[in-house]
Chimera marker file (.cmm) of the C-alpha trace (Angstrom):
<marker_set name="trace">
<marker id="1" x="43.282" y="274.104" z="173.777" r="1" g="1" b="0" radius="0.5"/>
<marker id="2" x="46.055" y="276.712" z="173.682" r="1" g="1" b="0" radius="0.5"/>
<marker id="3" x="49.383" y="275.434" z="172.522" r="1" g="1" b="0" radius="0.5"/>
<marker id="4" x="52.814" y="276.625" z="171.553" r="1" g="1" b="0" radius="0.5"/>
<marker id="5" x="55.055" y="276.335" z="168.531" r="1" g="1" b="0" radius="0.5"/>
<marker id="6" x="58.402" y="274.632" z="169.133" r="1" g="1" b="0" radius="0.5"/>
<marker id="7" x="61.630" y="276.511" z="168.586" r="1" g="1" b="0" radius="0.5"/>
<marker id="8" x="63.916" y="274.292" z="166.533" r="1" g="1" b="0" radius="0.5"/>
<marker id="9" x="66.578" y="276.529" z="165.042" r="1" g="1" b="0" radius="0.5"/>
<marker id="10" x="69.841" y="277.160" z="166.859" r="1" g="1" b="0" radius="0.5"/>
<marker id="11" x="69.717" y="280.847" z="165.871" r="1" g="1" b="0" radius="0.5"/>
<marker id="12" x="66.424" y="281.244" z="167.777" r="1" g="1" b="0" radius="0.5"/>
<marker id="13" x="67.935" y="279.726" z="170.913" r="1" g="1" b="0" radius="0.5"/>
<marker id="14" x="71.064" y="281.890" z="170.606" r="1" g="1" b="0" radius="0.5"/>
<marker id="15" x="68.953" y="285.028" z="170.075" r="1" g="1" b="0" radius="0.5"/>
<marker id="16" x="67.094" y="284.356" z="173.305" r="1" g="1" b="0" radius="0.5"/>
<marker id="17" x="70.260" y="283.513" z="175.236" r="1" g="1" b="0" radius="0.5"/>
<marker id="18" x="71.971" y="286.739" z="174.166" r="1" g="1" b="0" radius="0.5"/>
<marker id="19" x="69.154" y="289.271" z="173.787" r="1" g="1" b="0" radius="0.5"/>
<marker id="20" x="66.341" y="287.859" z="175.943" r="1" g="1" b="0" radius="0.5"/>
<marker id="21" x="65.716" y="288.465" z="179.614" r="1" g="1" b="0" radius="0.5"/>
<marker id="22" x="66.383" y="285.585" z="181.991" r="1" g="1" b="0" radius="0.5"/>
<marker id="23" x="65.223" y="284.465" z="185.392" r="1" g="1" b="0" radius="0.5"/>
<marker id="24" x="66.563" y="281.476" z="187.319" r="1" g="1" b="0" radius="0.5"/>
<marker id="25" x="64.658" y="279.340" z="189.782" r="1" g="1" b="0" radius="0.5"/>
<marker id="26" x="65.655" y="276.139" z="191.547" r="1" g="1" b="0" radius="0.5"/>
<marker id="27" x="63.675" y="273.974" z="189.122" r="1" g="1" b="0" radius="0.5"/>
<marker id="28" x="64.371" y="275.769" z="185.827" r="1" g="1" b="0" radius="0.5"/>
<marker id="29" x="65.789" y="278.824" z="184.061" r="1" g="1" b="0" radius="0.5"/>
<marker id="30" x="63.525" y="280.892" z="181.810" r="1" g="1" b="0" radius="0.5"/>
<marker id="31" x="64.647" y="283.100" z="178.914" r="1" g="1" b="0" radius="0.5"/>
<marker id="32" x="61.905" y="285.319" z="177.458" r="1" g="1" b="0" radius="0.5"/>
<marker id="33" x="61.649" y="287.804" z="174.625" r="1" g="1" b="0" radius="0.5"/>
<marker id="34" x="58.798" y="289.389" z="172.654" r="1" g="1" b="0" radius="0.5"/>
<marker id="35" x="58.242" y="288.264" z="169.073" r="1" g="1" b="0" radius="0.5"/>
<marker id="36" x="56.285" y="289.717" z="166.174" r="1" g="1" b="0" radius="0.5"/>
<marker id="37" x="54.481" y="286.552" z="165.146" r="1" g="1" b="0" radius="0.5"/>
<marker id="38" x="51.650" y="286.724" z="167.652" r="1" g="1" b="0" radius="0.5"/>
<marker id="39" x="52.336" y="283.101" z="168.613" r="1" g="1" b="0" radius="0.5"/>
<marker id="40" x="53.766" y="281.577" z="171.735" r="1" g="1" b="0" radius="0.5"/>
<marker id="41" x="56.997" y="279.851" z="170.713" r="1" g="1" b="0" radius="0.5"/>
<marker id="42" x="58.996" y="277.778" z="173.179" r="1" g="1" b="0" radius="0.5"/>
<marker id="43" x="62.072" y="275.585" z="173.302" r="1" g="1" b="0" radius="0.5"/>
<marker id="44" x="63.227" y="273.246" z="176.045" r="1" g="1" b="0" radius="0.5"/>
<marker id="45" x="66.884" y="272.521" z="176.723" r="1" g="1" b="0" radius="0.5"/>
<marker id="46" x="68.264" y="269.683" z="178.838" r="1" g="1" b="0" radius="0.5"/>
<marker id="47" x="71.972" y="269.047" z="179.053" r="1" g="1" b="0" radius="0.5"/>
<marker id="48" x="73.786" y="265.833" z="179.885" r="1" g="1" b="0" radius="0.5"/>
<marker id="49" x="74.509" y="267.310" z="183.323" r="1" g="1" b="0" radius="0.5"/>
<marker id="50" x="70.867" y="266.525" z="184.154" r="1" g="1" b="0" radius="0.5"/>
<marker id="51" x="71.502" y="262.794" z="183.898" r="1" g="1" b="0" radius="0.5"/>
<marker id="52" x="70.928" y="259.926" z="181.533" r="1" g="1" b="0" radius="0.5"/>
<marker id="53" x="68.370" y="259.943" z="178.724" r="1" g="1" b="0" radius="0.5"/>
<marker id="54" x="65.462" y="258.845" z="180.931" r="1" g="1" b="0" radius="0.5"/>
<marker id="55" x="66.063" y="261.741" z="183.345" r="1" g="1" b="0" radius="0.5"/>
<marker id="56" x="66.424" y="264.277" z="180.510" r="1" g="1" b="0" radius="0.5"/>
<marker id="57" x="63.210" y="263.073" z="178.872" r="1" g="1" b="0" radius="0.5"/>
<marker id="58" x="61.352" y="263.260" z="182.185" r="1" g="1" b="0" radius="0.5"/>
<marker id="59" x="62.571" y="266.824" z="182.681" r="1" g="1" b="0" radius="0.5"/>
<marker id="60" x="61.307" y="267.764" z="179.205" r="1" g="1" b="0" radius="0.5"/>
<marker id="61" x="57.925" y="266.108" z="179.855" r="1" g="1" b="0" radius="0.5"/>
<marker id="62" x="57.485" y="267.904" z="183.186" r="1" g="1" b="0" radius="0.5"/>
<marker id="63" x="58.415" y="271.295" z="181.692" r="1" g="1" b="0" radius="0.5"/>
<marker id="64" x="56.104" y="270.721" z="178.691" r="1" g="1" b="0" radius="0.5"/>
<marker id="65" x="53.190" y="269.803" z="181.004" r="1" g="1" b="0" radius="0.5"/>
<marker id="66" x="53.818" y="272.855" z="183.186" r="1" g="1" b="0" radius="0.5"/>
<marker id="67" x="53.904" y="275.073" z="180.095" r="1" g="1" b="0" radius="0.5"/>
<marker id="68" x="50.612" y="273.638" z="178.777" r="1" g="1" b="0" radius="0.5"/>
<marker id="69" x="48.925" y="274.327" z="182.133" r="1" g="1" b="0" radius="0.5"/>
<marker id="70" x="50.401" y="277.826" z="182.269" r="1" g="1" b="0" radius="0.5"/>
<marker id="71" x="49.110" y="278.509" z="178.744" r="1" g="1" b="0" radius="0.5"/>
<marker id="72" x="45.605" y="277.475" z="179.838" r="1" g="1" b="0" radius="0.5"/>
<marker id="73" x="45.732" y="279.992" z="182.708" r="1" g="1" b="0" radius="0.5"/>
<marker id="74" x="47.521" y="282.923" z="180.994" r="1" g="1" b="0" radius="0.5"/>
<marker id="75" x="47.760" y="284.452" z="177.532" r="1" g="1" b="0" radius="0.5"/>
<marker id="76" x="51.371" y="284.128" z="176.408" r="1" g="1" b="0" radius="0.5"/>
<marker id="77" x="50.839" y="284.957" z="172.721" r="1" g="1" b="0" radius="0.5"/>
<marker id="78" x="53.591" y="287.072" z="171.195" r="1" g="1" b="0" radius="0.5"/>
<marker id="79" x="56.442" y="285.695" z="173.330" r="1" g="1" b="0" radius="0.5"/>
<marker id="80" x="59.414" y="283.417" z="172.726" r="1" g="1" b="0" radius="0.5"/>
<marker id="81" x="60.683" y="281.263" z="175.586" r="1" g="1" b="0" radius="0.5"/>
<marker id="82" x="63.567" y="278.928" z="176.255" r="1" g="1" b="0" radius="0.5"/>
<marker id="83" x="63.248" y="276.750" z="179.339" r="1" g="1" b="0" radius="0.5"/>
<marker id="84" x="66.473" y="275.234" z="180.630" r="1" g="1" b="0" radius="0.5"/>
<marker id="85" x="66.099" y="272.225" z="182.914" r="1" g="1" b="0" radius="0.5"/>
<marker id="86" x="68.145" y="271.981" z="186.069" r="1" g="1" b="0" radius="0.5"/>
<marker id="87" x="69.138" y="268.911" z="188.076" r="1" g="1" b="0" radius="0.5"/>
<marker id="88" x="66.234" y="269.445" z="190.473" r="1" g="1" b="0" radius="0.5"/>
<marker id="89" x="63.724" y="269.361" z="187.598" r="1" g="1" b="0" radius="0.5"/>
<marker id="90" x="64.025" y="265.574" z="187.411" r="1" g="1" b="0" radius="0.5"/>
<marker id="91" x="63.179" y="265.237" z="191.111" r="1" g="1" b="0" radius="0.5"/>
<marker id="92" x="60.057" y="267.401" z="191.385" r="1" g="1" b="0" radius="0.5"/>
<marker id="93" x="56.517" y="267.054" z="190.060" r="1" g="1" b="0" radius="0.5"/>
<marker id="94" x="54.699" y="269.239" z="187.545" r="1" g="1" b="0" radius="0.5"/>
<marker id="95" x="52.927" y="271.582" z="190.049" r="1" g="1" b="0" radius="0.5"/>
<marker id="96" x="56.281" y="272.577" z="191.538" r="1" g="1" b="0" radius="0.5"/>
<marker id="97" x="57.755" y="273.300" z="188.107" r="1" g="1" b="0" radius="0.5"/>
<marker id="98" x="54.614" y="275.211" z="187.123" r="1" g="1" b="0" radius="0.5"/>
<marker id="99" x="54.842" y="277.369" z="190.260" r="1" g="1" b="0" radius="0.5"/>
<marker id="100" x="58.506" y="278.116" z="189.523" r="1" g="1" b="0" radius="0.5"/>
<marker id="101" x="57.659" y="278.865" z="185.878" r="1" g="1" b="0" radius="0.5"/>
<marker id="102" x="54.825" y="281.258" z="186.753" r="1" g="1" b="0" radius="0.5"/>
<marker id="103" x="56.987" y="282.974" z="189.389" r="1" g="1" b="0" radius="0.5"/>
<marker id="104" x="59.769" y="283.491" z="186.843" r="1" g="1" b="0" radius="0.5"/>
<marker id="105" x="57.329" y="284.743" z="184.200" r="1" g="1" b="0" radius="0.5"/>
<marker id="106" x="55.884" y="287.201" z="186.743" r="1" g="1" b="0" radius="0.5"/>
<marker id="107" x="59.356" y="288.512" z="187.523" r="1" g="1" b="0" radius="0.5"/>
<marker id="108" x="60.090" y="288.922" z="183.815" r="1" g="1" b="0" radius="0.5"/>
<marker id="109" x="56.864" y="290.886" z="183.345" r="1" g="1" b="0" radius="0.5"/>
<marker id="110" x="55.261" y="288.382" z="180.969" r="1" g="1" b="0" radius="0.5"/>
<marker id="111" x="52.235" y="287.752" z="183.214" r="1" g="1" b="0" radius="0.5"/>
<marker id="112" x="50.670" y="290.027" z="185.798" r="1" g="1" b="0" radius="0.5"/>
<link id1="1" id2="2" r="1" g="1" b="0" radius="0.2"/>
<link id1="2" id2="3" r="1" g="1" b="0" radius="0.2"/>
<link id1="3" id2="4" r="1" g="1" b="0" radius="0.2"/>
<link id1="4" id2="5" r="1" g="1" b="0" radius="0.2"/>
<link id1="5" id2="6" r="1" g="1" b="0" radius="0.2"/>
<link id1="6" id2="7" r="1" g="1" b="0" radius="0.2"/>
<link id1="7" id2="8" r="1" g="1" b="0" radius="0.2"/>
<link id1="8" id2="9" r="1" g="1" b="0" radius="0.2"/>
<link id1="9" id2="10" r="1" g="1" b="0" radius="0.2"/>
<link id1="10" id2="11" r="1" g="1" b="0" radius="0.2"/>
<link id1="11" id2="12" r="1" g="1" b="0" radius="0.2"/>
<link id1="12" id2="13" r="1" g="1" b="0" radius="0.2"/>
<link id1="13" id2="14" r="1" g="1" b="0" radius="0.2"/>
<link id1="14" id2="15" r="1" g="1" b="0" radius="0.2"/>
<link id1="15" id2="16" r="1" g="1" b="0" radius="0.2"/>
<link id1="16" id2="17" r="1" g="1" b="0" radius="0.2"/>
<link id1="17" id2="18" r="1" g="1" b="0" radius="0.2"/>
<link id1="18" id2="19" r="1" g="1" b="0" radius="0.2"/>
<link id1="19" id2="20" r="1" g="1" b="0" radius="0.2"/>
<link id1="20" id2="21" r="1" g="1" b="0" radius="0.2"/>
<link id1="21" id2="22" r="1" g="1" b="0" radius="0.2"/>
<link id1="22" id2="23" r="1" g="1" b="0" radius="0.2"/>
<link id1="23" id2="24" r="1" g="1" b="0" radius="0.2"/>
<link id1="24" id2="25" r="1" g="1" b="0" radius="0.2"/>
<link id1="25" id2="26" r="1" g="1" b="0" radius="0.2"/>
<link id1="26" id2="27" r="1" g="1" b="0" radius="0.2"/>
<link id1="27" id2="28" r="1" g="1" b="0" radius="0.2"/>
<link id1="28" id2="29" r="1" g="1" b="0" radius="0.2"/>
<link id1="29" id2="30" r="1" g="1" b="0" radius="0.2"/>
<link id1="30" id2="31" r="1" g="1" b="0" radius="0.2"/>
<link id1="31" id2="32" r="1" g="1" b="0" radius="0.2"/>
<link id1="32" id2="33" r="1" g="1" b="0" radius="0.2"/>
<link id1="33" id2="34" r="1" g="1" b="0" radius="0.2"/>
<link id1="34" id2="35" r="1" g="1" b="0" radius="0.2"/>
<link id1="35" id2="36" r="1" g="1" b="0" radius="0.2"/>
<link id1="36" id2="37" r="1" g="1" b="0" radius="0.2"/>
<link id1="37" id2="38" r="1" g="1" b="0" radius="0.2"/>
<link id1="38" id2="39" r="1" g="1" b="0" radius="0.2"/>
<link id1="39" id2="40" r="1" g="1" b="0" radius="0.2"/>
<link id1="40" id2="41" r="1" g="1" b="0" radius="0.2"/>
<link id1="41" id2="42" r="1" g="1" b="0" radius="0.2"/>
<link id1="42" id2="43" r="1" g="1" b="0" radius="0.2"/>
<link id1="43" id2="44" r="1" g="1" b="0" radius="0.2"/>
<link id1="44" id2="45" r="1" g="1" b="0" radius="0.2"/>
<link id1="45" id2="46" r="1" g="1" b="0" radius="0.2"/>
<link id1="46" id2="47" r="1" g="1" b="0" radius="0.2"/>
<link id1="47" id2="48" r="1" g="1" b="0" radius="0.2"/>
<link id1="48" id2="49" r="1" g="1" b="0" radius="0.2"/>
<link id1="49" id2="50" r="1" g="1" b="0" radius="0.2"/>
<link id1="50" id2="51" r="1" g="1" b="0" radius="0.2"/>
<link id1="51" id2="52" r="1" g="1" b="0" radius="0.2"/>
<link id1="52" id2="53" r="1" g="1" b="0" radius="0.2"/>
<link id1="53" id2="54" r="1" g="1" b="0" radius="0.2"/>
<link id1="54" id2="55" r="1" g="1" b="0" radius="0.2"/>
<link id1="55" id2="56" r="1" g="1" b="0" radius="0.2"/>
<link id1="56" id2="57" r="1" g="1" b="0" radius="0.2"/>
<link id1="57" id2="58" r="1" g="1" b="0" radius="0.2"/>
<link id1="58" id2="59" r="1" g="1" b="0" radius="0.2"/>
<link id1="59" id2="60" r="1" g="1" b="0" radius="0.2"/>
<link id1="60" id2="61" r="1" g="1" b="0" radius="0.2"/>
<link id1="61" id2="62" r="1" g="1" b="0" radius="0.2"/>
<link id1="62" id2="63" r="1" g="1" b="0" radius="0.2"/>
<link id1="63" id2="64" r="1" g="1" b="0" radius="0.2"/>
<link id1="64" id2="65" r="1" g="1" b="0" radius="0.2"/>
<link id1="65" id2="66" r="1" g="1" b="0" radius="0.2"/>
<link id1="66" id2="67" r="1" g="1" b="0" radius="0.2"/>
<link id1="67" id2="68" r="1" g="1" b="0" radius="0.2"/>
<link id1="68" id2="69" r="1" g="1" b="0" radius="0.2"/>
<link id1="69" id2="70" r="1" g="1" b="0" radius="0.2"/>
<link id1="70" id2="71" r="1" g="1" b="0" radius="0.2"/>
<link id1="71" id2="72" r="1" g="1" b="0" radius="0.2"/>
<link id1="72" id2="73" r="1" g="1" b="0" radius="0.2"/>
<link id1="73" id2="74" r="1" g="1" b="0" radius="0.2"/>
<link id1="74" id2="75" r="1" g="1" b="0" radius="0.2"/>
<link id1="75" id2="76" r="1" g="1" b="0" radius="0.2"/>
<link id1="76" id2="77" r="1" g="1" b="0" radius="0.2"/>
<link id1="77" id2="78" r="1" g="1" b="0" radius="0.2"/>
<link id1="78" id2="79" r="1" g="1" b="0" radius="0.2"/>
<link id1="79" id2="80" r="1" g="1" b="0" radius="0.2"/>
<link id1="80" id2="81" r="1" g="1" b="0" radius="0.2"/>
<link id1="81" id2="82" r="1" g="1" b="0" radius="0.2"/>
<link id1="82" id2="83" r="1" g="1" b="0" radius="0.2"/>
<link id1="83" id2="84" r="1" g="1" b="0" radius="0.2"/>
<link id1="84" id2="85" r="1" g="1" b="0" radius="0.2"/>
<link id1="85" id2="86" r="1" g="1" b="0" radius="0.2"/>
<link id1="86" id2="87" r="1" g="1" b="0" radius="0.2"/>
<link id1="87" id2="88" r="1" g="1" b="0" radius="0.2"/>
<link id1="88" id2="89" r="1" g="1" b="0" radius="0.2"/>
<link id1="89" id2="90" r="1" g="1" b="0" radius="0.2"/>
<link id1="90" id2="91" r="1" g="1" b="0" radius="0.2"/>
<link id1="91" id2="92" r="1" g="1" b="0" radius="0.2"/>
<link id1="92" id2="93" r="1" g="1" b="0" radius="0.2"/>
<link id1="93" id2="94" r="1" g="1" b="0" radius="0.2"/>
<link id1="94" id2="95" r="1" g="1" b="0" radius="0.2"/>
<link id1="95" id2="96" r="1" g="1" b="0" radius="0.2"/>
<link id1="96" id2="97" r="1" g="1" b="0" radius="0.2"/>
<link id1="97" id2="98" r="1" g="1" b="0" radius="0.2"/>
<link id1="98" id2="99" r="1" g="1" b="0" radius="0.2"/>
<link id1="99" id2="100" r="1" g="1" b="0" radius="0.2"/>
<link id1="100" id2="101" r="1" g="1" b="0" radius="0.2"/>
<link id1="101" id2="102" r="1" g="1" b="0" radius="0.2"/>
<link id1="102" id2="103" r="1" g="1" b="0" radius="0.2"/>
<link id1="103" id2="104" r="1" g="1" b="0" radius="0.2"/>
<link id1="104" id2="105" r="1" g="1" b="0" radius="0.2"/>
<link id1="105" id2="106" r="1" g="1" b="0" radius="0.2"/>
<link id1="106" id2="107" r="1" g="1" b="0" radius="0.2"/>
<link id1="107" id2="108" r="1" g="1" b="0" radius="0.2"/>
<link id1="108" id2="109" r="1" g="1" b="0" radius="0.2"/>
<link id1="109" id2="110" r="1" g="1" b="0" radius="0.2"/>
<link id1="110" id2="111" r="1" g="1" b="0" radius="0.2"/>
<link id1="111" id2="112" r="1" g="1" b="0" radius="0.2"/>
</marker_set>
């Protein structure tokens, strides 16, 4: 089962925010940048604007599930991603977030 490595360091997030390409959708914002590791590395950000802890955790779960399904369908090795949850992320289901994610990744040129 394809998986991803979590981004944990603040410098990795800042590098993607400043040097990566971004694409916004109603359900999430995607920052993407090539890496030299050959691995898919991803980080998920949810701010307190999303809502209380239950809503933020749901947003993270939905984005993580959408990313796992996208990884099964496409080869994303060699890319770093940061997914930023939006208020709508807590209201929609995983297929909607996955469609938004794949649309954003297509626009960024990560998948064909």
